[in-house]
NUZAVO-303107 format. One record per residue: residue number from 0; residue in one letter; x, y, z of N, C-alpha, C in turn. Coordinates in steps of 0.2 Angstrom, whole numbers, plus 5000, padded with zeros to 4 digits. Example, Ala and Ser with C-alpha at 12.3 -4.5 7.8 and 13.67 -1.06 7.14 Angstrom:
0/a/5066/4972/5039/5062/4978/5039/5066/4984/5039
1/s/5064/4989/5035/5068/4995/5036/5064/5000/5039
This chain:
0/m/5047/5142/4864/5048/5135/4866/5043/5131/4862
1/p/5046/5126/4858/5041/5122/4854/5036/5119/4858
2/g/5030/5117/4854/5024/5114/4857/5026/5108/4861
3/v/5030/5104/4858/5032/5097/4861/5035/5099/4868
4/d/5040/5103/4868/5044/5105/4874/5039/5108/4880
5/v/5034/5112/4878/5030/5115/4883/5025/5109/4886
6/i/5023/5105/4881/5019/5100/4884/5022/5095/4888
7/v/5028/5093/4886/5032/5088/4891/5034/5091/4897
8/a/5036/5097/4897/5038/5101/4903/5032/5101/4908
9/a/5026/5103/4905/5020/5103/4909/5018/5096/4912
10/l/5019/5091/4908/5017/5084/4910/5022/5083/4916
11/a/5028/5084/4915/5033/5083/4921/5032/5087/4927
12/a/5030/5093/4926/5029/5098/4932/5022/5096/4935
13/g/5017/5094/4931/5011/5092/4934/5012/5085/4938
14/a/5016/5081/4936/5017/5075/4939/5021/5076/4946
15/t/5026/5080/4945/5030/5082/4951/5026/5086/4957
16/a/5022/5090/4954/5018/5094/4959/5012/5089/4962
17/g/5010/5085/4958/5004/5080/4960/5007/5076/4966
18/m/5013/5075/4966/5016/5070/4972/5016/5073/4978
19/t/5015/5080/4979/5015/5083/4985/5008/5085/4988
20/e/5008/5085/4994/5001/5086/4997/4999/5094/4997
21/s/5005/5098/4995/5003/5105/4995/5001/5107/4988
22/a/5001/5103/4983/4999/5105/4977/4991/5108/4977
23/s/4990/5113/4974/4983/5116/4974/4979/5112/4970
24/a/4972/5113/4971/4967/5110/4967/4968/5112/4960
25/a/4969/5118/4959/4970/5121/4952/4975/5117/4949
26/v/4981/5116/4952/4986/5112/4948/4984/5105/4947
27/r/4981/5102/4952/4979/5095/4950/4974/5095/4945
28/d/4969/5100/4945/4964/5100/4939/4967/5102/4933
29/a/4972/5106/4932/4975/5108/4926/4979/5102/4923
30/y/4982/5098/4928/4986/5092/4926/4981/5087/4923
31/a/4976/5086/4926/4971/5081/4924/4968/5083/4917
32/g/4966/5090/4917/4964/5093/4911/4968/5092/4905
33/l/4975/5093/4906/4980/5093/4900/4980/5085/4898
34/k/4980/5081/4903/4980/5074/4901/4974/5072/4897
35/a/4968/5074/4899/4962/5073/4896/4962/5075/4889
36/t/4965/5081/4888/4965/5084/4881/4969/5080/4877
37/l/4975/5077/4879/4979/5073/4875/4977/5066/4874
38/r/4973/5064/4879/4971/5057/4879/4968/5054/4873
39/d/4963/5058/4870/4960/5055/4864/4965/5055/4858
40/r/4969/5061/4857/4974/5061/4852/4979/5055/4852
41/l/4981/5054/4858/4986/5049/4859/4983/5042/4858
42/r/4977/5041/4860/4974/5034/4860/4973/5032/4853
43/v/4972/5037/4848/4972/5035/4841/4979/5033/4839
44/r/4984/5036/4841/4991/5035/4839/4993/5028/4842
45/r/4991/5027/4848/4993/5021/4852/4987/5017/4855
46/p/4984/5014/4850/4978/5010/4853/4980/5004/4857
47/d/4986/5002/4856/4988/4996/4860/4990/4998/4867
48/q/4991/5005/4868/4993/5008/4875/4988/5013/4877
49/p/4982/5011/4879/4978/5017/4881/4979/5021/4887
50/d/4984/5018/4891/4986/5021/4897/4992/5025/4897
51/v/4994/5027/4891/5001/5030/4890/5002/5036/4895
52/l/4997/5039/4896/4997/5045/4901/4996/5044/4908
53/e/4995/5038/4910/4994/5036/4917/5000/5034/4921
54/v/5005/5038/4919/5011/5037/4923/5013/5044/4926
55/d/5016/5044/4932/5018/5050/4935/5026/5051/4935
56/e/5028/5051/4928/5035/5053/4927/5036/5060/4928
57/t/5042/5061/4932/5044/5068/4933/5049/5071/4929
58/e/5052/5068/4924/5057/5070/4920/5054/5072/4913
59/a/5055/5078/4911/5053/5080/4905/5056/5076/4899
60/g/5062/5074/4900/5066/5071/4895/5063/5064/4893
61/v/5060/5061/4899/5057/5054/4898/5050/5055/4895
62/w/5047/5060/4897/5040/5061/4893/5041/5062/4886
63/k/5047/5066/4884/5048/5068/4877/5050/5062/4873
64/a/5054/5058/4876/5056/5051/4873/5050/5047/4871
65/r/5045/5047/4876/5040/5042/4876/5034/5045/4871
66/l/5033/5052/4871/5027/5054/4868/5029/5059/4862
67/g/5035/5062/4862/5037/5067/4857/5035/5066/4850
68/p/5037/5060/4847/5034/5059/4840/5027/5058/4840
69/d/5023/5056/4845/5016/5055/4844/5013/5062/4845
70/l/5016/5066/4849/5013/5073/4850/5014/5077/4843
71/l/5019/5076/4840/5020/5079/4833/5016/5076/4828
72/d/5016/5069/4827/5012/5066/4822/5004/5067/4823
73/s/5002/5068/4829/4995/5069/4831/4992/5076/4830
74/g/4997/5080/4829/4996/5088/4829/4995/5091/4835
75/a/4995/5087/4841/4994/5090/4847/5000/5096/4849
76/a/5006/5095/4846/5011/5100/4847/5009/5107/4844
77/e/5005/5107/4839/5003/5113/4836/4996/5115/4838
78/d/4993/5111/4841/4986/5113/4843/4986/5118/4849
79/q/4983/5124/4847/4984/5130/4852/4980/5128/4859
80/e/4975/5124/4858/4971/5122/4865/4976/5118/4869
81/v/4979/5114/4866/4984/5109/4870/4990/5113/4873
82/v/4993/5117/4869/4998/5121/4871/4996/5126/4876
83/r/4990/5129/4876/4988/5134/4881/4987/5130/4887
84/a/4984/5124/4887/4983/5120/4893/4989/5119/4896
85/a/4995/5117/4893/5001/5116/4895/5004/5122/4898
86/q/5004/5128/4895/5006/5134/4898/5003/5136/4904
87/r/4996/5135/4904/4992/5137/4910/4995/5132/4916
88/l/4996/5126/4915/4998/5121/4920/5005/5123/4923
89/l/5010/5125/4918/5016/5127/4920/5016/5134/4924
90/a/5011/5138/4923/5011/5145/4926/5008/5143/4933
91/l/5003/5138/4934/5000/5137/4940/5005/5133/4945
92/v/5009/5129/4942/5014/5125/4946/5019/5130/4948
93/a/5021/5135/4944/5026/5140/4946/5023/5145/4952
94/a/5017/5146/4951/5014/5150/4956/5013/5146/4963
95/d/5012/5140/4962/5011/5136/4968/5018/5135/4972
96/r/5023/5135/4968/5030/5134/4971/5032/5141/4974
97/a/5030/5146/4971/5032/5153/4974/5028/5154/4980
98/n/5022/5151/4981/5018/5153/4987/5019/5148/4993
99/s/5024/5143/4992/5025/5139/4997/5033/5138/4998
100/v/5035/5140/5004/5042/5140/5006/5042/5136/5013
101/d/5047/5131/5013/5048/5128/5019/5054/5132/5023
102/v/5053/5134/5029/5058/5137/5033/5058/5133/5040
103/t/5064/5132/5041/5065/5128/5048/5069/5133/5052
104/v/5066/5134/5058/5068/5139/5063/5071/5136/5069
105/a/5077/5136/5070/5080/5133/5076/5080/5137/5082
106/s/5080/5144/5081/5079/5148/5086/5077/5155/5083
107/n/5073/5158/5087/5070/5165/5084/5074/5170/5087
108/y/5079/5169/5092/5083/5174/5095/5079/5180/5098
109/g/5074/5178/5100/5070/5183/5104/5065/5187/5099
110/a/5065/5186/5093/5061/5190/5088/5054/5186/5088
111/i/5049/5191/5089/5042/5188/5089/5038/5193/5085
112/g/5032/5191/5082/5028/5195/5078/5028/5193/5071
113/a/5025/5197/5067/5024/5196/5060/5029/5201/5056
114/f/5033/5198/5052/5038/5202/5048/5035/5203/5041
115/h/5035/5209/5038/5032/5210/5032/5037/5213/5027
116/a/5043/5212/5029/5049/5215/5025/5055/5210/5026
117/p/5060/5211/5022/5066/5207/5023/5069/5208/5030
118/v/5071/5203/5033/5073/5204/5040/5080/5200/5040
119/t/5085/5203/5043/5091/5200/5044/5093/5199/5052
120/f/5095/5193/5053/5096/5192/5060/5104/5190/5060
121/h/5107/5194/5065/5114/5193/5065/5115/5188/5071
122/q/5118/5182/5070/5118/5177/5075/5125/5176/5078
123/g/5128/5182/5079/5135/5182/5083/5134/5180/5090
124/p/5139/5180/5094/5139/5179/5101/5134/5184/5104
125/p/5131/5182/5109/5126/5187/5113/5131/5193/5116
126/v/5128/5199/5116/5131/5204/5119/5129/5205/5126
127/p/5133/5205/5131/5131/5205/5138/5127/5212/5139
128/p/5123/5212/5144/5119/5218/5145/5123/5223/5148
129/t/5122/5229/5147/5125/5235/5150/5124/5235/5158
130/p/5130/5235/5161/5129/5235/5169/5126/5241/5171
131/p/5122/5241/5177/5118/5247/5179/5124/5253/5181
132/a/5121/5259/5180/5126/5264/5182/5127/5264/5190
133/a/5133/5266/5192/5135/5267/5199/5131/5272/5202
134/p/5129/5271/5208/5125/5277/5212/5129/5282/5214
């Protein structure tokens, strides 16, 4: 993946993750760090727009349209420090997403306890209890 694509994907992912309360401090810090790393390079390219990174755009395509040429012209797309910071942010966002899952339970069908393996619940009609044996 070319440097520009990695950087804009990371900016979009960081903005998306930053909008949730569940984003880890590591994700927020990595997002802020990537923006800080890019800020000086882009300030030179866009002195009239010093806050070009201070938007929370969640679409990589929008970031690419806004910053793509500047990332190339400034050399940020080839700067290994910048690309590594973007890759690190993408990895952290992916890990955060993998660690949080929303599950809505309407009924537990009598299951209680902690399950540490895949569990399947068959939600068919209840089976009536077996009648007691005749004396």
